N, C-alpha and C positions, 0 to 999 in steps of 0.2 A: 237568153235575153240580156244578161249582163254583158255579154260579148258585143252587143249592139248599143251599149251605153245606157241601158235601162236600169233604174234603181228598182230592186225587187225585194219585197217583203214576203216571207213564206211563213204561213201559220198552219199548223195541224195539231189540234188539241190532243190527238192520240199518240203523236210522235214524241219521243224523248229527245230534246235538243242535243244532249251530249252524245247519244247514240248516232243521231243523224250527222253530227259533225265528224265523229270518228269514222263512220262508214262512208260518207259521201263528200266530206269536206265542205258542207253547206251549213250556214248558220240559219236557224229558224227562230221565230219569235215564241216566247213562252205564253203570251196572250195577245189578243187582238189589240191594236192601238185604239185609243179612245177618241182621238180627234183627227186622224189621218184620212184624207180623201184621195182616191186613186183615179188615174186615167184609165186603167184597165184592171179588171178583176177576173182571174181564172179560177173557177171553182172546180177542183179536180177530184174531190171526195164527197161522199154522201152522208157524212156524219150528221147526227141530229142537231148538233150545235149550229151548223150552217143553215139548216132549214128554219131555225128560229132567229137567225141573225137579222138585225135591222139594217138592211143594205142602204137605206137612206143616209145613214151616218157616214158611209164610205163613198157615196155616189156623188160625182160632180154632174153638171148639166150634160156633159158630153162623154161620160164614163161608158166604156164598153165592158159588159159582163158576159163572159163565156161560161156556160154551165155544162160541164162535161157529163155530169151524172143526172141532169134533169130534175133537180131537187128544189130549186128556188122558184118562187112565185114568178110567173111569166111576165109580169109588169116590169121586172128588173132586168130581164134577160134579153140580150141582143142576138145570141146564137146558142144552139145546143147541138149535141151529136145525135 
């Protein structure tokens, strides 16, 4: 996605940021931003933290949320696998 000019934030509460950087060369966030709203959200893991997340804090009027693991309340989701 970054190759297409997208600004990407990656957050996984179970991943160690130092290990991810060493293994994949990718910087991930240590915690979720408190005031960032996103154009697109891709939820690719089913951690309990994401099931309890208040998506309204991150959602714009036209945000697209793709829930790969089908864990988020359907009201927020635009598409699922």
